[in-house]
Each structure stands twice: as structure tokens, then as C-alpha cells.
C-alpha positions in Angstrom: 119.8 113.2 114.1 117.0 115.2 115.5 115.8 115.2 119.2 112.0 115.4 119.4 109.8 115.7 122.5 107.4 112.8 122.9 105.1 113.6 125.8 107.8 115.3 127.8 110.6 112.8 126.9 113.3 113.6 124.4 114.1 110.9 121.9 116.5 110.5 119.0 114.7 110.3 115.6 115.7 110.4 112.0 113.3 112.0 109.4 113.3 112.0 105.7 114.0 115.7 105.7 117.5 115.3 107.3 118.2 112.0 105.6 116.5 112.2 102.2 116.3 109.3 99.7 119.1 110.9 97.6 121.4 110.5 100.6 120.3 106.9 101.2 121.0 106.1 97.5 124.4 107.6 97.8 125.2 105.6 100.9 124.0 102.3 99.3 125.3 103.0 95.7 128.1 100.3 96.0 126.1 97.8 98.0 124.2 94.8 96.9 121.3 94.2 99.3 120.3 90.6 99.4 116.8 90.1 100.8 116.6 86.5 102.2 113.1 85.3 102.5 110.0 86.5 100.5 107.2 85.8 102.9 105.9 88.5 105.4 108.3 91.4 105.3 110.4 90.4 102.3 108.1 91.5 99.4 107.3 94.9 100.8 110.9 95.7 101.7 112.4 94.3 98.5 110.0 96.1 96.2 110.2 99.4 98.0 114.0 99.3 97.8 113.8 98.3 94.1 111.5 101.2 93.3 113.8 103.5 95.3 116.7 102.7 93.0 118.6 100.4 95.4 120.6 97.4 94.0 118.4 94.7 95.6 118.4 91.0 94.9 116.2 88.3 96.4 117.3 84.9 97.8 114.6 82.3 98.0 114.2 78.5 97.6 113.7 77.7 94.0 110.4 76.3 92.7 108.5 77.4 95.9 105.3 79.5 95.9 107.4 82.5 97.1 109.9 82.0 94.3 107.0 82.2 91.9 105.6 85.3 93.7 109.0 87.1 93.4 109.0 86.4 89.6 105.4 87.8 89.4 106.7 90.9 91.3 109.3 91.5 88.7 112.4 89.8 90.0 114.3 87.9 87.3 115.9 84.5 87.9 119.7 84.7 87.4 119.6 88.5 87.5 117.8 89.7 90.6 116.4 86.4 91.9 118.7 83.6 93.1 118.8 80.5 95.3 119.5 81.5 98.9 123.1 80.6 99.1 124.0 82.4 95.8 122.2 85.5 97.1 124.1 85.3 100.3 127.4 85.1 98.4 126.5 88.1 96.2 125.1 90.3 98.9 127.1 92.9 100.9 124.1 93.6 103.1 122.1 90.5 104.1 118.5 91.4 105.0 117.6 88.3 107.1 113.8 88.3 106.8 112.9 84.7 107.2 110.6 83.6 110.1 112.3 83.3 113.5 112.3 79.5 113.3 113.6 79.5 109.7 116.4 81.9 110.7 117.6 79.3 113.3 117.6 76.5 110.7 119.4 78.5 108.0 121.9 80.3 110.4 124.9 78.0 109.7 124.6 78.7 106.0 124.2 82.4 106.5 127.1 82.7 108.9 129.4 81.0 106.4 128.9 83.9 104.0 129.2 86.7 106.5 132.7 87.8 105.4 134.5 90.8 106.9 132.8 94.2 106.1 129.4 92.8 105.2 126.3 93.8 107.2 123.6 91.6 108.7 120.2 93.3 108.8 117.2 92.2 110.8 113.6 93.5 111.1 113.2 91.9 114.5 115.4 91.6 117.6 114.4 87.9 118.3 117.4 86.0 116.9 120.0 88.2 118.5 118.3 88.8 121.8 117.5 85.2 122.5 120.7 83.9 121.0 121.1 81.3 123.8 118.0 79.7 122.3 118.5 80.5 118.6 122.3 80.1 118.4 122.5 83.2 116.2 125.8 84.8 117.2 127.3 86.9 114.3 131.0 87.2 113.6 132.7 90.3 115.2 133.9 91.7 111.9 130.4 92.5 110.3 127.9 95.2 111.0 124.7 94.1 112.7 121.6 96.3 112.9 117.9 96.3 112.4 115.1 98.3 110.9 111.7 97.2 112.3 108.7 98.7 110.4 105.7 99.1 112.8 103.4 97.0 110.7 103.1 94.2 108.2 105.0 94.1 105.0 101.7 94.4 103.2 101.0 97.7 105.0 104.6 98.9 104.3 104.1 98.4 100.6 100.6 99.8 100.4 101.6 103.0 102.2 104.7 103.3 100.0 102.6 103.2 96.9 100.3 105.8 98.4 103.3 108.1 98.9 103.2 107.7 102.7 105.5 105.9 105.1 105.3 103.4 108.0 107.2 104.4 111.1 110.1 102.1 112.0 112.5 101.6 114.8 116.2 101.2 114.2 119.0 99.7 116.4 122.7 99.0 116.0 124.0 95.9 117.7 127.5 95.9 116.2 129.4 98.5 114.3 132.4 96.7 112.8 133.0 99.0 109.8 132.3 102.5 111.3 129.5 102.8 108.7 126.7 101.0 110.5 124.7 104.2 111.3 124.7 105.4 107.7 123.9 101.9 106.4 121.0 101.3 108.7 119.4 104.7 108.3 119.8 104.5 104.5 118.1 101.1 104.5 115.4 102.4 106.8 114.6 105.2 104.3 114.9 102.9 101.3 112.4 100.4 102.6 109.8 103.2 103.0 109.9 104.3 106.7 108.1 107.4 107.7 110.5 108.3 110.4 113.0 106.2 112.3 113.2 106.1 116.1 116.1 104.7 118.1 115.9 101.5 120.2 118.0 98.4 120.9 117.6 94.8 120.0 116.2 93.7 123.4 113.7 96.6 123.7 112.5 96.0 120.1 111.7 92.4 120.7 110.3 92.8 124.2 107.9 95.6 122.9 107.1 93.7 119.7 106.2 90.4 121.4 104.2 92.2 124.0 102.4 94.3 121.4 101.5 91.3 119.2 100.2 89.3 122.1 98.5 92.4 123.5 96.7 95.4 121.9 97.8 94.6 118.3 96.4 91.1 118.0 95.8 88.9 121.1 94.1 91.4 123.5 92.0 93.1 120.8 90.7 89.7 119.6 89.9 88.7 123.2 88.1 92.0 123.8 86.2 91.7 120.5 85.1 88.1 121.4 84.0 89.1 125.0 81.8 92.0 124.0 80.4 90.2 121.0 79.5 87.1 123.1 77.8 89.3 125.8 75.7 91.1 123.2 74.7 87.9 121.5 73.8 86.3 124.9 71.6 89.3 125.7 69.6 88.8 122.5 71.3 91.1 119.9 71.6 89.9 116.4 75.0 88.9 114.9 74.8 92.0 112.6 74.2 94.4 115.5 76.7 92.7 117.7 79.5 92.9 115.1 78.7 96.4 114.1 78.8 97.7 117.7 82.0 95.6 118.5 84.2 95.8 115.4 82.8 97.7 112.5 82.3 101.1 114.2 85.7 100.8 115.9 87.7 100.0 112.8 85.7 102.1 110.2 84.7 105.2 112.2 86.6 105.7 115.5 90.1 104.3 114.9 90.6 106.5 111.8 89.8 109.5 114.0 92.4 108.3 116.5 94.9 107.9 113.7 94.2 111.3 112.4 94.4 113.4 115.6 94.6 111.2 118.7 92.2 109.7 121.3 91.3 113.0 122.9 90.2 114.4 119.5 88.1 111.3 118.8 86.4 111.7 122.2 85.7 115.3 121.4 84.0 114.3 118.1 81.7 111.7 119.7 78.3 112.3 121.4 78.3 113.5 125.0 76.7 110.3 126.1 79.6 108.3 124.5 82.1 110.6 126.1 80.6 110.2 129.5 80.5 106.4 129.3 84.0 106.1 128.0 85.5 108.4 130.6 83.7 106.5 133.3 84.8 103.0 132.1 88.3 103.3 130.6 90.1 103.1 134.0 88.2 100.0 134.9 89.3 98.2 131.8 92.9 99.5 132.4 92.9 98.1 136.0 91.4 94.8 134.9 93.9 94.2 132.1 97.1 95.7 133.5 97.9 92.5 135.6 97.6 90.5 132.4 100.0 92.8 130.5 102.5 92.6 133.4 102.3 88.8 133.3 102.7 88.9 129.5 105.8 91.2 129.7 107.4 88.9 132.2 106.8 85.9 130.0 108.5 87.8 127.1 111.4 89.0 129.2 112.2 85.6 130.8 112.3 83.9 127.4 109.1 81.8 127.9 107.4 83.3 124.8 110.4 83.0 122.6 110.9 79.3 123.6 107.3 78.5 123.0 107.5 80.1 119.6 110.7 78.2 118.7 109.3 74.9 119.9 105.9 75.2 118.2 107.1 76.8 115.0 109.9 74.3 114.4 107.5 71.3 114.4 107.2 69.6 111.0 103.4 69.8 111.3 103.4 73.4 112.4 101.5 74.7 109.3 98.8 72.1 109.7 98.3 73.0 113.4 98.3 76.7 112.6 95.7 76.3 109.9 93.5 74.4 112.3 93.7 77.2 114.9 93.1 79.9 112.2 90.2 77.9 110.9 88.5 77.9 114.3 88.9 81.7 114.4 87.8 82.2 110.8 84.7 80.0 111.2 83.6 81.6 114.5 80.2 83.4 114.3 82.0 86.7 115.1 84.2 86.6 112.0 81.6 85.0 109.8 79.3 87.8 110.6 82.2 90.2 109.9 82.7 88.7 106.4 79.1 89.5 105.6 79.3 93.0 107.0 82.4 93.8 105.0 80.8 92.5 101.8 78.0 95.1 102.4 80.3 98.1 102.6 79.5 100.4 99.6 83.0 100.1 98.3 82.6 96.4 98.0 79.3 96.5 96.2 79.2 95.9 92.4 78.5 99.2 90.6 74.9 99.2 89.3 74.5 98.2 85.6 72.4 100.2 83.2 69.8 97.4 83.3 69.5 97.4 87.2 69.5 101.2 87.3 66.7 101.2 84.7 64.6 98.6 86.6 65.1 100.5 89.9 63.9 103.8 88.3 60.9 101.9 86.8 60.0 100.5 90.2 60.2 104.0 91.8 58.0 105.3 88.9 55.3 102.6 89.5 55.4 103.2 93.2 54.9 107.0 92.7 51.9 106.4 90.3 50.5 103.9 92.9 50.8 106.5 95.6 49.1 109.2 93.5 46.2 106.9 92.6 45.7 106.0 96.3 45.8 109.7 97.2 
């Protein structure tokens, strides 16, 4: 394990250089990794492990949309795709990748198959950290750990196929076999992590719930909406308001931040933009910091987890979710965004020979017209 300096603080990290894929394959050569759930994280993690030569099977409810998706992705019923309980029985490492609410519902079945020496793997600290609410308390004779990719399963898979990696945290909750560290790091490499940084279950879920509700999703949507609405109210068109609020950020500036950091992005913008940003960023920090403190306390006291459990366990949860997403999707902000995205050059249909010919003819006629006027 390497110790790296992050802004003056040393942290334990594991890189692919010190723990290469070949080592991960060696650690997992006698394991059967059962991925339970094929929704958000399941496909990316299962496919990456499969492509990395790990013996991975999928457990999913038969005749569901996700069962069919697993088949389309190359998992074979009766060979690498099974009903959930059969996969639980076969697996020596159980990757528990169902939603938090579904994990609670299935837990009695999962626990029944956690025989001594097996491992229980999470990609989120929710079920274990809030076990008074979830009832998820593993037996003492199994390893319990997590690998939490810092992004969606879709991003994990896409970056893997590009030869890149998505950074992940890892944590060990219980080491019953003495092999938990090697197992968790091997899995972290196998699912396609860039590097792995150390945390614990509680810190993972506290930071994750804060991030999702904050800068990753909730806060950024709120800031987008606020600026867009101000610009529209002041007479700017939807196209201009969206481009200045979202498109320039996501297509131009954030890639620069991702490449070399915020300071580098500032240095590569106009002096007018630099001056304004430096003058205003602390005002936004001071305005939003109380909201982030309130948010973190809501996470730490279990209010957010209880709300998630209560709402996501309702039988009409999907219908209510769709109604809320529909409101977001059909807002002027994101309808304008749909049009803007369609106009990006990469989303335009390549010109046909006919359209190219007609365009050239139009330019020729315009040139002749200009010459005759001259």
C-alpha cells in the first residue's frame, strides 16, 4: 500500500502498479463472484470483471427487464446467469448491488446463504452503517467490505472500455478469514478502478449521501435552475440562458478542471472572467455553506437514510419517482438543453452527397450573383 500526499495530508492508496490485474486474478482464481442485482452498478461491475477474466455470475429475478438485459450483455442462463437464490448459493463472494430498499427486503434470503468463509461485498455503506434501520447485520464468520466507484455503473463501464479507470474507495468492515484486504483490493482492480483510497463504511455513506444531495446532483441542479431563471426573467432567450448556465460549464470549463484543476481552468479563461470569478466565489461559498452543514447533519443523524427507506419502499415508488422526474425533464431549462445537445456537431447527421452538392450549388449561385452585382 502506498502513502500519497493529498494537499498536505497523507493517505493510504492502492494503485494498479502495486496491485496489477494479474495479482487480482491470482487472488480471485478460486472464487465465484455472484453479482446480485443488475440495475445501476451491476452491469458495469459484472461486465468489467468478466472481461478481466474473473469467474463472475449474475443473480437476478427471472423474466424481468434486467434478466433480459443480462442475456443481451452475454450472460447465459444456467451457466453465468441464475435466479437470485441459486446465485447466492453458488457464490463465494456476494456482490450485493441491489438498491438500498431492495437490499433490506432481500436480506433474510442473503443472510441464509452467508456460510463461513464467504465474503459480502457492497458498493455503498448504507445498509451496514444504518443497520438499526435496515436490519442488515452480517454473521461474524464472513468477510464484509466495500468498493465504491466514484461514479455511475455506466461511467465505470465506459471508462473501462476506453482503457481508463474510475477512482474508488474501499473499506473493510469485518475480516473473518484474514484475506479480506487481498479480496477487496482484487475486486476493486477487477471492477475497473483507477486507484483505490481507504475509508470506512460510515465515512463512505456520509460523504456519498452528502455529495449526491450536494454538488453532484441536488445543489448543481438548484444552481442551474436559479441562474437560468434569473437570465430568463431579465429577457434572455432559452438558448442563451442554457448555453451560459449549463453548456459552457459542461462542455468547455469542466473538462479543463478535470484535466488540470480549477486553478488551471482559471488561468485559461479571460481576465474579465478571472476577475469576476475570484470576486464572487467566496460569496457563493458563504451563502451555501450553512445549507451543506444542515445537509451533513441530516445525513449523520439518519434522517436522510430513513426518508430514503420510507419513500423507496412504497409500492407506488416508481410511479411517484417518474412524476418527479417528468417535472424536471419537461421544465423549460432541460427542454432547451435537449435542443442544444441535438445541435452539437457530433450529434448532427453527416451530410449526404446530395446535400453537399446542393450546398455547393447554392454557394456557386451566390458567388455569381455577387459578381454580377459588383
